[in-house]
N, CA and C atoms as a LAMMPS dump frame, in Angstrom:
ITEM: TIMESTEP
0
ITEM: NUMBER OF ATOMS
288
ITEM: BOX BOUNDS ff ff ff
-5.0000000000000000e+02 5.0000000000000000e+02
-5.0000000000000000e+02 5.0000000000000000e+02
-5.0000000000000000e+02 5.0000000000000000e+02
ITEM: ATOMS id mol type element x y z
1 1 1 N 316.684 -400.056 -198.924
2 1 2 C 317.881 -400.393 -198.175
3 1 3 C 317.61 -400.16 -196.679
4 2 1 N 317.902 -401.145 -195.87
5 2 2 C 317.634 -401.02 -194.439
6 2 3 C 318.825 -400.403 -193.704
7 3 1 N 318.529 -399.756 -192.628
8 3 2 C 319.536 -399.108 -191.798
9 3 3 C 320.178 -400.14 -190.877
10 4 1 N 321.439 -399.942 -190.565
11 4 2 C 322.146 -400.843 -189.652
12 4 3 C 322.334 -400.135 -188.314
13 5 1 N 322.101 -400.875 -187.246
14 5 2 C 322.277 -400.371 -185.883
15 5 3 C 323.347 -401.209 -185.197
16 6 1 N 324.103 -400.567 -184.342
17 6 2 C 325.216 -401.219 -183.66
18 6 3 C 325.04 -401.135 -182.15
19 7 1 N 325.329 -402.222 -181.5
20 7 2 C 325.474 -402.257 -180.05
21 7 3 C 326.966 -402.448 -179.838
22 8 1 N 327.562 -401.619 -179.007
23 8 2 C 329.016 -401.646 -178.899
24 8 3 C 329.472 -401.547 -177.443
25 9 1 N 330.705 -401.993 -177.235
26 9 2 C 331.344 -401.839 -175.934
27 9 3 C 332.672 -401.126 -176.136
28 10 1 N 332.873 -400.142 -175.305
29 10 2 C 334.132 -399.418 -175.254
30 10 3 C 334.839 -399.783 -173.956
31 11 1 N 336.151 -399.645 -173.954
32 11 2 C 336.93 -399.899 -172.741
33 11 3 C 337.991 -398.824 -172.582
34 12 1 N 338.304 -398.532 -171.35
35 12 2 C 339.433 -397.656 -171.051
36 12 3 C 340.687 -398.526 -171.025
37 13 1 N 341.825 -397.902 -170.881
38 13 2 C 343.064 -398.693 -170.787
39 13 3 C 343.061 -399.584 -169.554
40 14 1 N 342.344 -399.164 -168.507
41 14 2 C 342.247 -399.985 -167.295
42 14 3 C 341.054 -400.946 -167.354
43 15 1 N 340.41 -401 -168.519
44 15 2 C 339.309 -401.922 -168.822
45 15 3 C 337.984 -401.595 -168.133
46 16 1 N 337.756 -400.319 -167.835
47 16 2 C 336.407 -399.897 -167.45
48 16 3 C 335.573 -399.995 -168.713
49 17 1 N 334.315 -400.373 -168.58
50 17 2 C 333.473 -400.604 -169.753
51 17 3 C 332.342 -399.59 -169.893
52 18 1 N 331.965 -399.367 -171.141
53 18 2 C 330.809 -398.545 -171.492
54 18 3 C 330.071 -399.284 -172.602
55 19 1 N 328.751 -399.36 -172.528
56 19 2 C 327.947 -400.023 -173.545
57 19 3 C 326.986 -399.007 -174.132
58 20 1 N 326.876 -398.998 -175.458
59 20 2 C 325.985 -398.069 -176.118
60 20 3 C 325.376 -398.655 -177.376
61 21 1 N 324.517 -397.863 -178.013
62 21 2 C 323.858 -398.247 -179.256
63 21 3 C 323.854 -397.04 -180.179
64 22 1 N 324.082 -397.263 -181.468
65 22 2 C 324.121 -396.176 -182.443
66 22 3 C 323.789 -396.692 -183.834
67 23 1 N 323.458 -395.775 -184.717
68 23 2 C 323.275 -396.137 -186.123
69 23 3 C 324.492 -395.726 -186.952
70 24 1 N 325.447 -395.059 -186.319
71 24 2 C 326.662 -394.623 -187.02
72 24 3 C 327.866 -394.9 -186.112
73 25 1 N 328.387 -396.098 -186.2
74 25 2 C 329.465 -396.525 -185.301
75 25 3 C 330.737 -395.707 -185.513
76 26 1 N 331.061 -395.389 -186.734
77 26 2 C 332.244 -394.577 -187.023
78 26 3 C 332.155 -393.217 -186.344
79 27 1 N 331.039 -392.541 -186.537
80 27 2 C 330.854 -391.216 -185.932
81 27 3 C 330.833 -391.305 -184.407
82 28 1 N 330.13 -392.297 -183.885
83 28 2 C 329.994 -392.407 -182.423
84 28 3 C 331.33 -392.714 -181.76
85 29 1 N 332.141 -393.584 -182.348
86 29 2 C 333.454 -393.869 -181.744
87 29 3 C 334.345 -392.629 -181.813
88 30 1 N 334.236 -391.863 -182.895
89 30 2 C 334.984 -390.616 -182.995
90 30 3 C 334.559 -389.653 -181.889
91 31 1 N 333.236 -389.552 -181.648
92 31 2 C 332.73 -388.667 -180.599
93 31 3 C 333.27 -389.065 -179.23
94 32 1 N 333.333 -390.35 -178.957
95 32 2 C 333.889 -390.81 -177.679
96 32 3 C 335.374 -390.467 -177.592
97 33 1 N 336.125 -390.755 -178.658
98 33 2 C 337.567 -390.508 -178.651
99 33 3 C 337.887 -389.025 -178.466
100 34 1 N 337.098 -388.179 -179.116
101 34 2 C 337.333 -386.727 -179.061
102 34 3 C 336.625 -386.058 -177.888
103 35 1 N 335.892 -386.839 -177.097
104 35 2 C 335.177 -386.339 -175.915
105 35 3 C 334.21 -385.21 -176.259
106 36 1 N 333.476 -385.411 -177.344
107 36 2 C 332.513 -384.435 -177.831
108 36 3 C 331.294 -384.364 -176.918
109 37 1 N 330.903 -385.497 -176.344
110 37 2 C 329.707 -385.564 -175.505
111 37 3 C 330.13 -385.819 -174.053
112 38 1 N 329.643 -384.973 -173.152
113 38 2 C 329.933 -385.162 -171.736
114 38 3 C 329.211 -386.401 -171.218
115 39 1 N 329.844 -387.079 -170.274
116 39 2 C 329.19 -388.232 -169.667
117 39 3 C 330.195 -389.206 -169.085
118 40 1 N 329.7 -390.38 -168.783
119 40 2 C 330.483 -391.43 -168.132
120 40 3 C 331.742 -391.78 -168.931
121 41 1 N 331.579 -392.039 -170.222
122 41 2 C 332.717 -392.449 -171.048
123 41 3 C 333.766 -391.339 -171.115
124 42 1 N 333.31 -390.116 -171.254
125 42 2 C 334.232 -388.983 -171.317
126 42 3 C 334.939 -388.787 -169.975
127 43 1 N 334.194 -388.896 -168.907
128 43 2 C 334.743 -388.677 -167.569
129 43 3 C 335.845 -389.673 -167.23
130 44 1 N 335.659 -390.923 -167.649
131 44 2 C 336.618 -391.975 -167.295
132 44 3 C 337.527 -392.383 -168.457
133 45 1 N 337.568 -391.559 -169.522
134 45 2 C 338.472 -391.782 -170.651
135 45 3 C 338.255 -393.159 -171.297
136 46 1 N 337.008 -393.478 -171.554
137 46 2 C 336.635 -394.758 -172.151
138 46 3 C 336.329 -394.521 -173.62
139 47 1 N 337.226 -394.948 -174.498
140 47 2 C 337.02 -394.681 -175.919
141 47 3 C 337.48 -395.804 -176.843
142 48 1 N 338.097 -396.833 -176.338
143 48 2 C 338.598 -397.921 -177.188
144 48 3 C 337.467 -398.892 -177.528
145 49 1 N 337.143 -399.022 -178.81
146 49 2 C 336.089 -399.933 -179.26
147 49 3 C 336.631 -401.358 -179.185
148 50 1 N 336.064 -402.164 -178.291
149 50 2 C 336.561 -403.528 -178.107
150 50 3 C 335.568 -404.598 -178.562
151 51 1 N 334.315 -404.186 -178.837
152 51 2 C 333.302 -405.159 -179.246
153 51 3 C 332.135 -404.426 -179.894
154 52 1 N 331.546 -405.05 -180.921
155 52 2 C 330.299 -404.528 -181.468
156 52 3 C 329.521 -405.631 -182.177
157 53 1 N 328.23 -405.426 -182.238
158 53 2 C 327.301 -406.291 -182.964
159 53 3 C 326.483 -405.384 -183.862
160 54 1 N 325.941 -405.933 -184.93
161 54 2 C 325.073 -405.135 -185.791
162 54 3 C 323.765 -405.857 -186.078
163 55 1 N 322.737 -405.051 -186.326
164 55 2 C 321.413 -405.561 -186.661
165 55 3 C 320.696 -404.506 -187.487
166 56 1 N 319.689 -404.905 -188.247
167 56 2 C 318.896 -403.913 -188.975
168 56 3 C 317.582 -403.62 -188.256
169 57 1 N 317.44 -404.115 -187.039
170 57 2 C 316.227 -403.934 -186.237
171 57 3 C 316.543 -403.038 -185.037
172 58 1 N 316.036 -401.809 -185.064
173 58 2 C 316.349 -400.851 -184.005
174 58 3 C 315.872 -401.339 -182.643
175 59 1 N 314.714 -401.969 -182.594
176 59 2 C 314.21 -402.457 -181.308
177 59 3 C 315.09 -403.581 -180.768
178 60 1 N 315.59 -404.428 -181.64
179 60 2 C 316.494 -405.503 -181.219
180 60 3 C 317.788 -404.912 -180.666
181 61 1 N 318.272 -403.84 -181.292
182 61 2 C 319.494 -403.19 -180.811
183 61 3 C 319.283 -402.587 -179.425
184 62 1 N 318.151 -401.935 -179.226
185 62 2 C 317.845 -401.334 -177.925
186 62 3 C 317.742 -402.408 -176.851
187 63 1 N 317.057 -403.486 -177.168
188 63 2 C 316.914 -404.592 -176.206
189 63 3 C 318.252 -405.25 -175.898
190 64 1 N 319.091 -405.418 -176.925
191 64 2 C 320.402 -406.041 -176.706
192 64 3 C 321.281 -405.141 -175.839
193 65 1 N 321.228 -403.838 -176.064
194 65 2 C 321.988 -402.905 -175.227
195 65 3 C 321.562 -403.05 -173.766
196 66 1 N 320.271 -403.082 -173.526
197 66 2 C 319.763 -403.246 -172.158
198 66 3 C 320.214 -404.574 -171.564
199 67 1 N 320.138 -405.628 -172.372
200 67 2 C 320.543 -406.951 -171.904
201 67 3 C 322.011 -406.951 -171.48
202 68 1 N 322.88 -406.423 -172.339
203 68 2 C 324.315 -406.404 -172.025
204 68 3 C 324.598 -405.564 -170.78
205 69 1 N 323.921 -404.463 -170.63
206 69 2 C 324.13 -403.605 -169.458
207 69 3 C 323.761 -404.325 -168.161
208 70 1 N 322.852 -405.279 -168.245
209 70 2 C 322.432 -406.014 -167.053
210 70 3 C 323.287 -407.248 -166.76
211 71 1 N 324.165 -407.597 -167.668
212 71 2 C 325.039 -408.747 -167.439
213 71 3 C 326.083 -408.434 -166.378
214 72 1 N 326.559 -409.468 -165.716
215 72 2 C 327.702 -409.323 -164.813
216 72 3 C 328.95 -409.035 -165.635
217 73 1 N 329.889 -408.39 -165.001
218 73 2 C 331.111 -408.002 -165.704
219 73 3 C 331.825 -409.196 -166.339
220 74 1 N 331.912 -410.3 -165.628
221 74 2 C 332.641 -411.46 -166.15
222 74 3 C 332.015 -411.972 -167.45
223 75 1 N 330.716 -411.884 -167.576
224 75 2 C 330.036 -412.33 -168.791
225 75 3 C 330.33 -411.366 -169.95
226 76 1 N 330.383 -410.076 -169.666
227 76 2 C 330.738 -409.082 -170.685
228 76 3 C 332.167 -409.32 -171.165
229 77 1 N 333.067 -409.583 -170.233
230 77 2 C 334.464 -409.84 -170.592
231 77 3 C 334.588 -411.082 -171.471
232 78 1 N 333.828 -412.122 -171.149
233 78 2 C 333.865 -413.335 -171.96
234 78 3 C 333.38 -413.046 -173.38
235 79 1 N 332.348 -412.245 -173.526
236 79 2 C 331.831 -411.896 -174.841
237 79 3 C 332.882 -411.136 -175.651
238 80 1 N 333.517 -410.17 -175.029
239 80 2 C 334.579 -409.414 -175.702
240 80 3 C 335.689 -410.358 -176.136
241 81 1 N 336.138 -411.209 -175.225
242 81 2 C 337.3 -412.055 -175.491
243 81 3 C 337.033 -413.149 -176.523
244 82 1 N 335.768 -413.487 -176.758
245 82 2 C 335.452 -414.439 -177.829
246 82 3 C 335.837 -413.884 -179.194
247 83 1 N 335.604 -412.591 -179.401
248 83 2 C 335.886 -411.96 -180.7
249 83 3 C 337.155 -411.112 -180.697
250 84 1 N 337.591 -410.687 -179.528
251 84 2 C 338.721 -409.766 -179.433
252 84 3 C 339.536 -410.103 -178.18
253 85 1 N 340.248 -411.239 -178.2
254 85 2 C 340.923 -411.719 -176.989
255 85 3 C 341.987 -410.778 -176.418
256 86 1 N 342.544 -409.9 -177.242
257 86 2 C 343.577 -408.981 -176.748
258 86 3 C 343.021 -407.594 -176.423
259 87 1 N 341.718 -407.431 -176.546
260 87 2 C 341.054 -406.154 -176.262
261 87 3 C 341.65 -405.015 -177.096
262 88 1 N 342.047 -405.309 -178.327
263 88 2 C 342.595 -404.247 -179.164
264 88 3 C 341.492 -403.269 -179.56
265 89 1 N 341.869 -402.055 -179.889
266 89 2 C 340.914 -401.036 -180.302
267 89 3 C 340.533 -401.309 -181.756
268 90 1 N 339.306 -401.741 -181.965
269 90 2 C 338.833 -402.112 -183.293
270 90 3 C 338.61 -400.902 -184.201
271 91 1 N 338.63 -399.703 -183.628
272 91 2 C 338.393 -398.5 -184.422
273 91 3 C 339.692 -397.843 -184.897
274 92 1 N 340.831 -398.41 -184.573
275 92 2 C 342.108 -397.814 -184.979
276 92 3 C 342.16 -397.728 -186.502
277 93 1 N 342.474 -396.538 -186.981
278 93 2 C 342.549 -396.321 -188.413
279 93 3 C 341.267 -395.776 -189.021
280 94 1 N 340.175 -395.794 -188.26
281 94 2 C 338.919 -395.239 -188.764
282 94 3 C 339.002 -393.72 -188.692
283 95 1 N 338.346 -393.051 -189.6
284 95 2 C 338.243 -391.596 -189.536
285 95 3 C 336.796 -391.186 -189.757
286 96 1 N 336.408 -390.128 -189.117
287 96 2 C 335.021 -389.641 -189.259
288 96 3 C 334.972 -388.458 -190.177
C-alpha cells in the first residue's frame, strides 16, 4: 500500500495564504488550527483549509509545493476558486 502526500493551501479570514505539504492532512490541519507549531501560519491565524491535492509520490509533492509557492497570488486564487469558489474551510467537521 502506497503512502499519500498532500499539498495544501490554508487561508486566514482575510485571505492570507499558507502553502504546505504533509502525509497526514487531518493531523496537520488540526496542528494549524490549534497553533501547535510556531510560525507564519500561527502568527497570522491562518488555519482554514481551502485547497489540497494528493499524490503518492513524495518528490512530486515537494516539487508541487515549491511550484505553488512561486506562483503569483492571482494564480493561486484562481486555483482555489476552481475547486472551492467560496473559500469554505474544507476541514470543518474533521477531528484528529
